[in-house]
C-alpha positions, 0 to 999 in steps of 0.5 A: 737250865735244869730239866725238871719234868719230861712229859709225854710231849713236853719237857720243862726246864727251870731257868731262874724263877721262870720255866722253859716249856719245850714242845717236842716232836713226840706223839702219844696216843692212849696215854702211851708215847709212840716210838716215831716222831712227827717232824715240826710237830712241836713248833706247830703246837707252840705256834698255834698255842701262842695264837690262841693264848692271844685270842683268849687273853680276856677270858683267863690269864695264861702263863706265857712270859715270852715266845722269843726269850728262850735258848736258841736250840729250842727256838720256835718250839719253846716258851718262857712261862711263869711256874704254876701249881697245877690243878690235879684235874684234866679239864675237858669240854665236849660239844660233840659226841665222839671218842671215849665220850661216845663209848661211855654214852653208849654204855650208860646214856651219860658222859661223866654223870651228865645224862644226855638225850637218847638216840645220839650217834657218832659225831652228833652235836650235843644240846650244849657243851658239857664239862667232862673232866678226867684224872691226870694219870702218870705217863704210861697209865690211862686217865679216868673220867670223873663226875663233877661231884668227884671233882668237887670232892678232889678240889672243893666246890668253889674251885670245881665251879671255876674249872667248869666255867673257864673250860666251857668259856675257852671251848665256846670262844674257840669253837666260835672262832674256829667255826668262822674259819671252817673248822668244828672243834668237837672237844678240847682239854686244857690245863689250869694252875695257880700262879704265885699270886693265887690266880687261876691261870691257863698253862701248857697248850691250848686248842691244838691238834694234840689237845682238841678234835678239829673237823672240817665243817664242809665235810661234817656228817653226823653218824660217822667218824669225821675227817680229823685235822688232829692226832685222831688220824694216828690214834685210829691207825694205832687202833687198826694195828691191833695194839693193846694200848699198853707200852711198847707202842708200834713203830709208825710207817712213814706215810702215816707220819707224813699224813699226820703232819699234813693235818697238823699243818692244815689245822694251823693254816686254816685257823690262823690264816698264816702259811706254814713254812 
């Protein structure tokens, strides 16, 4: 196999006509890879993505060919998938106001050009989910928010509409399923690309603790930062160190690693109903 791409979290190998997508235990925050890994993270992300790909299969095709026909050394953390020509837009849906969306709203009253009602607070539920895309920045650089008009200018009106439609459909289905299991999905990002037949296809990961914000519904209290079953915990730790969000990132203490892993496990178990390890 040939290593053809190393991302912040995933490595991509070419194996004949197929790709082998390997989820590492690396973790990135603010688009920078941290020097410390989280044990089992790659396997957790892979298992949760595979579960969601099945749940979403009738909404949008996905790139999965096999979860078992992979090299033995990558077992549990890799999938064999069809190659895609990726769309150069990061597709994000938000159902709640937090993170960079909250910061933009506080500055402008809008998120990605979408005007929102006045007086919204941290973690407030939005009147309806919104499509808030970003650019795809190279490793070490930061994604930039895009308006829908900017997406149209980048990829054309027809594709922009499809990106928005699919992103919101994936979010709404995922949020409904998660709500039945006691988890709020505040927001999520997905990756879409075209397969060899020109079909727009869901790739990479989907609705994981890396790509989404998961909040326990029984603890949800608008107006404050929520307990998170995702990498927001380690993101908050990184911010608390005074780090300027540029490489190199600080080493992560063992107790922060253990707590982060515990939250990834909790999200997987509560969403899927399966025990981890």
